[in-house]
Steps between C-alpha positions, in 0.01 A plus 500: 500500500781740588653427158183610332476813710855590380394443142212742549729750668731498202219560253627808315254696283647713223490876503184648343346153471156405623525169674184283515588359846707763673449870558718746681297420812541124483301207353176610332178395673383256226831315508521452876331155522730367224812649659406352838446165327847521337659584832335202671595268215870592510764506225565125492134411440461781252795363300339155498181649364694684236659174388156329502358767276784458250446121500125543446554734206744254348293189556192669351692631200410863558721651234544775242721513195775753434606544139864581425697449185189354341483216754238449774624426849236376742543630857329447830308816588678669795266535797550697821316360808423831673160627380435852382206641697250765376239657727127496418510882459793490259336220299166693480680788328691265265179317407304817425788648300544188281126468438487863386803451276375183337158650435667786308739267316212280386312807376818615319537168320136501392536862378832465322375202301165667416401869509843637617343793686811534725717549193256738326480711818880528512546331835748247360714581195390309188858407403564347843213254456564420132876454551444244777600158360221344710222712356338246273279642224352154458318560828320813382123461508506154669234458763645328806277331764366745755732771356771353726850499350705456820371190678821432696743769606821509704557858618851572629519728805795651680529702817719805543686617817188676625304175493280613204408238238557575131402304188818398319352295220176351362518138373192445287600244238604168658595598857697230686595423856164400652610133542793621716252699712296180559806280560654758737188485714497116495865482607447755776206298635722191513801659673305733730165323549394706806611842380236575239195432724659705780531803270153479343637502139263523199518207257640509145399145425165595340683631191460188280125469583434869426696479176321184388158653580592809297629296207175306480300825503671620182399197289276571199132499609404198297756283685287316759792308654808709407845347450788710631867435418832656596719552189870481580802547268636176648758366738774741401308808602634671815158490667410135407487399865228764552308380196487142630415610850207719400356246258518235776347724768213601267444147366537602136704364208848637444546516120754611242423644160537159337214367718251747355349534157260743332214359297199680363560813712534314833802382700526132590730303727635165380414227752521120494123492437505754219472876467352699794389859458691759705314808623756689713878515454707629794805564290859536625627538143593853390287678236760470225498118513126438541396468132759448222243605242473850650814572704837320487472256212787285627335435840429141599372594843156627399201384302446580131164681455452579869465878439207441262316292765570767758371774264172308458458466877514122494782475753607725793870573538631606838674750518372675189733532205667839459518598871870588467410854387371566850802374692759649269738697727461814282118484537541446876562874554151569375305263728430777758357705207288199398355480851409869491364476144289184531406508869519872587701402813845572635734195506509333839848352436770706337724413210875517540611831328594406145688674218386432141805478280305563179453853645804706405520714820459199731748300288763774531450513874536123531816485286658770715406329826511135400723407793219583745224318320370152407442454128258235380392366162127551454421144399751292696424316823684288760756776565653457153616790285533729804775744589555594867679827428639539855685168482587484128853578375579767244530251214155355577346843514647614167378179329153543652474865390569393141217244519263766643574740215429231240140458620402723794139371497629169635628646826375671816698624802409515869670620813650237725240403761642372822283186523377415849675217680363200685667249736655192338678204654829476319802295621357466849433869544193723477592766250305764293469454125311709246153390390218578265144359483299356217132458601285298258164632387225294332239682299167331439140589417446561874785752526865500608629266772851545637646206691610631840875459474696455182858424410760684703824488301827544681842634383700230683838658414608747763458859378313392183181670386422236230241251624443296178562128540687506165740750658565320827184583692273278709162525671322469836151434628284815516260535790208737504355538848121452533478794747 
């Protein structure tokens, strides 16, 4: 016990960093039960539980794939055993802010593929929309079920040194990470069986049931007993573990493009007893590979003729095709304007201040101050294609500036946000590491449901601000207190 007390005493929070557990006055109220539990448990027992968690992740094959030099390397997903705890009050604000944001983003997608009022009224520049590689003219005029384009969203949040939450990124195409949220909770229940009931934690385990119920509701009306499938690119995809997990938990078929066929304006699944009509496709295949007759002609991951079936309303596709125009990082700057335009409300959650590099004045400022900023490609994810100006060397900066000038539209810049830290158990010590949060929202006919928790990603390297698993990050269980 004394050893654990010493570990807590040496818990050093960085300057100008909001720590989730520790304030200048000591342990925050909502962490006290957990900290008391850790003290009672002691360092030796905590280390045993840490090892148990690693073994459970390994035995259950909870993995992700990192691609380097064209080869995929499968890795066990790093997991930290100390939960990240969010109060009921904090969660209420997050939930309201995300619901507001998704309502506006859905309205934007409907508008931009139909009447385009937001463009005609000059709220968003025409060229910014039309130059987005994920704005698909093939989606113009298509009626989607319930006017819902974003059925599943992963919204990335960060917290600054004042404790205020900001939206960092909207993931509206094929957001991943929910299986790790579910597995993190399962592992926590196994290594700390008494801790969750003691803290009155809200459950995240309803996610597959809510998702399945929503998927069924989007089936064409004439389908009396709808068939839902999950379309995966296959075993070499970095999120394949998630695809198999979600299909299993929902009790639906996991299919690849070769398992589906289009006939007479309907989609069918090949089965041992013949063709079976498919009504809803939860796709984890990117737009460009969905239909070789319409998009990438060399794709073998999709289904030839699928777009025609979709256009006729004979199959529902979740998420809708063409959503990438709404989560483009250059469009991101305009989401607060969308909220004001469509909802006549002020945004409840702020954006991170963002410089648009297609704007000459903003570009000049960024090029002059690049060593103080983070530069991102507008259509990259996973932490790829990013320049951390404060840690880059002169050679990297010069090379990056040349790339920016070739195509400024492809880049944005943001100030460095000192991500909040949370306690992690690393090498037998409790130590702060930087975190973000990806809550998952499900949009159905009955409205927007946000699972109380989400995926807390952790920058496991000391001093790092990059939380992506592909860049050495891990994750931890996220607790939302019921009161």
